[in-house]
ZAMARGU-4260 file (C-alpha; in steps of 0.2 Angstrom, whole numbers, plus 5000, padded with zeros to 4 digits):
<rodrens>
0) 5716/5193/5065 | 5704/5187/5052 | 5706/5200/5038 | 5724/5198/5033 | 5728/5180/5028
5) 5734/5184/5011 | 5727/5179/4994 | 5725/5160/4992 | 5728/5161/4973 | 5745/5170/4975
10) 5750/5156/4987 | 5745/5141/4976 | 5759/5128/4977 | 5766/5135/4994 | 5759/5121/5005
15) 5772/5116/5018 | 5783/5103/5009 | 5791/5087/5014 | 5802/5089/5029 | 5819/5098/5028
20) 5835/5088/5031 | 5851/5092/5041 | 5841/5101/5055 | 5852/5108/5068 | 5849/5117/5085
25) 5850/5136/5085 | 5861/5144/5098 | 5847/5156/5101 | 5837/5142/5109 | 5847/5143/5126
30) 5845/5162/5128 | 5826/5164/5125 | 5816/5169/5140 | 5800/5160/5140 | 5794/5168/5157
35) 5795/5186/5153 | 5779/5196/5154 | 5781/5201/5136 | 5782/5183/5130 | 5767/5179/5140
40) 5757/5193/5132 | 5762/5186/5115 | 5756/5169/5120 | 5739/5177/5126 | 5737/5184/5108
45) 5737/5167/5101 | 5720/5163/5108 | 5709/5166/5094 | 5694/5158/5103 | 5692/5148/5119
50) 5676/5141/5111 | 5664/5130/5120 | 5674/5122/5134 | 5663/5107/5139 | 5673/5094/5130
55) 5690/5101/5134 | 5686/5103/5152 | 5679/5085/5152 | 5696/5079/5146 | 5705/5090/5159
60) 5694/5083/5172 | 5698/5065/5167 | 5717/5069/5168 | 5715/5076/5185 | 5707/5061/5191
65) 5721/5050/5185 | 5710/5042/5171 | 5718/5038/5154 | 5718/5053/5142 | 5723/5052/5124
70) 5729/5068/5114 | 5729/5067/5096 | 5737/5078/5083 | 5734/5077/5064 | 5742/5089/5051
75) 5756/5091/5039 | 5775/5093/5041 | 5774/5105/5056 | 5764/5093/5066 | 5776/5079/5061
80) 5789/5090/5069 | 5798/5097/5054 | 5812/5110/5059 | 5814/5102/5076 | 5829/5092/5082
85) 5827/5079/5087 | 5810/5078/5078 | 5801/5066/5090 | 5805/5076/5106 | 5805/5094/5101
90) 5790/5095/5090 | 5776/5106/5096 | 5765/5091/5097 | 5777/5082/5109 | 5780/5098/5120
95) 5761/5102/5121 | 5757/5084/5126 | 5771/5086/5140 | 5763/5102/5145 | 5746/5094/5147
100) 5753/5080/5157 | 5763/5091/5169 | 5748/5103/5171 | 5734/5090/5175 | 5740/5072/5177
105) 5746/5064/5193 | 5765/5065/5195 | 5775/5051/5187 | 5759/5043/5180 | 5758/5036/5162
110) 5739/5040/5160 | 5741/5053/5146 | 5745/5046/5129 | 5751/5054/5113 | 5745/5051/5095
115) 5755/5061/5083 | 5749/5059/5065 | 5758/5073/5055 | 5763/5069/5037 | 5774/5081/5027
120) 5768/5089/5012 | 5750/5083/5014 | 5733/5093/5015 | 5717/5090/5024 | 5711/5081/5008
125) 5722/5067/5013 | 5720/5070/5032 | 5701/5066/5031 | 5706/5049/5023 | 5720/5045/5035
130) 5710/5050/5051 | 5702/5033/5054 | 5719/5024/5052 | 5732/5036/5059 | 5722/5044/5073
135) 5709/5031/5078 | 5720/5017/5074 | 5706/5008/5065 | 5695/5010/5080 | 5707/5004/5093
140) 5709/5022/5100 | 5697/5035/5105 | 5706/5052/5108 | 5699/5064/5121 | 5707/5079/5112
145) 5710/5081/5094 | 5721/5095/5087 | 5720/5099/5068 | 5733/5109/5060 | 5731/5111/5041
150) 5731/5130/5039 | 5747/5131/5029 | 5744/5115/5019 | 5727/5118/5010 | 5731/5131/4998
155) 5729/5119/4983 | 5713/5111/4991 | 5701/5110/4976 | 5687/5108/4988 | 5691/5125/4996
160) 5688/5120/5014 | 5675/5106/5011 | 5688/5092/5016 | 5694/5103/5031 | 5676/5105/5038
165) 5673/5087/5034 | 5688/5082/5045 | 5682/5093/5059 | 5665/5085/5059 | 5672/5068/5058
170) 5682/5071/5073 | 5668/5080/5083 | 5656/5066/5079 | 5666/5052/5087 | 5656/5042/5100
175) 5666/5048/5114 | 5664/5066/5110 | 5682/5073/5110 | 5687/5091/5111 | 5692/5097/5094
180) 5705/5111/5093 | 5710/5121/5077 | 5728/5126/5076 | 5733/5139/5063 | 5752/5139/5059
185) 5760/5152/5049 | 5773/5154/5035 | 5788/5166/5035 | 5779/5177/5023 | 5765/5179/5036
190) 5753/5169/5026 | 5740/5155/5031 | 5722/5150/5027 | 5715/5157/5043 | 5702/5168/5034
195) 5695/5152/5026 | 5696/5140/5040 | 5693/5150/5056 | 5675/5152/5051 | 5673/5134/5053
200) 5679/5135/5071 | 5667/5150/5075 | 5653/5141/5067 | 5654/5126/5079 | 5661/5136/5093
205) 5678/5127/5094 | 5694/5132/5103 | 5706/5140/5091 | 5724/5145/5092 | 5733/5156/5080
210) 5751/5158/5078 | 5748/5172/5065 | 5739/5182/5078 | 5753/5179/5091 | 5768/5182/5080
215) 5766/5193/5064 | 5763/5210/5072 | 5778/5208/5084 | 5789/5202/5069 | 5788/5219/5062
220) 5796/5227/5078 | 5813/5229/5083 | 5818/5223/5100 | 5817/5240/5108 | 5800/5242/5101
225) 5793/5226/5108 | 5799/5213/5096 | 5803/5197/5105 | 5808/5185/5091 | 5813/5188/5073
230) 5808/5177/5059 | 5826/5171/5057 | 5824/5164/5075 | 5807/5157/5074 | 5808/5149/5057
235) 5820/5135/5052 | 5816/5139/5033 | 5802/5148/5025 | 5790/5135/5031 | 5794/5126/5047
240) 5798/5132/5065 | 5814/5130/5074 | 5815/5121/5091 | 5810/5138/5098 | 5796/5140/5086
245) 5789/5123/5090 | 5790/5127/5109 | 5781/5144/5106 | 5767/5134/5097 | 5766/5122/5112
250) 5765/5136/5124 | 5751/5143/5114 | 5741/5127/5116 | 5746/5126/5134 | 5739/5143/5137
255) 5722/5137/5130 | 5723/5122/5142 | 5726/5134/5156 | 5712/5146/5152 | 5700/5132/5149
260) 5704/5125/5166 | 5702/5141/5175 | 5685/5146/5166 | 5668/5141/5173 | 5660/5126/5164
265) 5649/5132/5149 | 5631/5128/5153 | 5628/5118/5137 | 5638/5110/5123 | 5634/5116/5106
270) 5625/5102/5096 | 5631/5097/5079 | 5615/5100/5071 | 5620/5115/5061 | 5621/5115/5042
275) 5639/5116/5037 | 5647/5133/5033 | 5657/5126/5018 | 5652/5108/5016 | 5653/5090/5024
280) 5654/5080/5008 | 5669/5070/5014 | 5664/5065/5032 | 5661/5047/5028 | 5676/5045/5016
285) 5686/5029/5018 | 5704/5023/5015 | 5704/5008/5003 | 5719/4998/5002 | 5725/4979/5001
290) 5720/4977/5020 | 5702/4982/5018 | 5699/4983/4999 | 5689/4967/4998 | 5677/4973/5012
295) 5673/4989/5002 | 5674/4984/4984 | 5676/4970/4971 | 5694/4972/4966 | 5703/4965/4951
300) 5721/4970/4953 | 5727/4964/4936 | 5745/4968/4933 | 5745/4979/4949 | 5750/4963/4959
305) 5765/4969/4968 | 5768/4980/4983 | 5778/4996/4983 | 5790/4996/4998 | 5799/5012/4993
310) 5788/5024/5003 | 5788/5040/5012 | 5791/5038/5031 | 5785/5048/5045 | 5789/5048/5064
315) 5773/5044/5072 | 5768/5048/5090 | 5784/5049/5100 | 5794/5037/5090 | 5812/5041/5084
320) 5810/5029/5069 | 5799/5031/5053 | 5783/5022/5049 | 5780/5019/5031 | 5764/5027/5024
325) 5752/5017/5014 | 5761/5001/5015 | 5746/4991/5009 | 5746/4997/4991 | 5746/4990/4974
330) 5760/4992/4962 | 5763/4988/4943 | 5781/4982/4939 | 5784/4983/4920 | 5788/4966/4913
335) 5783/4956/4928 | 5767/4949/4920 | 5765/4942/4903 | 5751/4954/4898 | 5747/4971/4905
340) 5730/4970/4914 | 5722/4985/4921 | 5716/4988/4939 | 5697/4987/4942 | 5687/4991/4957
345) 5668/4989/4957 | 5658/4998/4970 | 5640/4997/4976 | 5633/5015/4976 | 5618/5021/4986
350) 5610/5037/4982 | 5609/5049/4997 | 5592/5056/5002 | 5591/5074/4995 | 5588/5081/5012
355) 5603/5073/5020
</rodrens>
């Protein structure tokens, strides 16, 4: 469904916002039939592309052998779990992680680990900066599967996909060669950035799952015409899924896992030698803060000598508590210093070879 993503300019400023408050569980949740043939057909439609299966089958094989496997998710508020209640146990990320464990890991084992790094109201421009810290945990984690979800957060991306492709390539280029899955959420107005972002997945032959392909057509149908779920049932608000919506997203990812497991191993993995389809200018971008700033630049913090502790919080992984974002910051407090001194950072810049 690549010709119907809507006009980006008309959707400027419609990025999925910070998380809603006061989320309650819908009564519809208990009555939904997740096993009906019509539901399974809808889930099948979510598989935009199975992609090259070498990396994902490798991760599935590790899980079956009882080896440690880490599944990581990076995205905006939907990946955080916005609209789900409780957010740490009903998000699509948690549900799909549980699906993977039940499908492939030994019973009652703790060999499959979850990394959830969704931050409300943020695009891939910030995701590519956060990746090393929030997904790789500064080098202490090497995920076997990375699921990237920014299809409704990048409307205002000034790089028009360059940061997104850079993030995809950053994940793909990790030494342990993780499987990278692109997940396309959708808004209540049927809009996402699939037209812009799916070509990146086709270019590198990546697995892709589209909630737009699964849902939008059936949204237009009455129940007696084949409609399974209404927008009011799927969406908590105009941006975020309900518990049922998150479960449907998780089932769509589980369908990809199942299809991959049953498919013969591809003969050859695509090499990452292709020229980028949009750009890769931000692959090597790094987060600079108080913790690592002296290793990257010569910093004179001046009057920005304090630390802001009033920060956005997000429930990471399967935590039921919030983690502060960007805690190692610099803050200026008016009147705290005798004179106002600016913040200065000096970098050593190396010119890249024109052929790189």
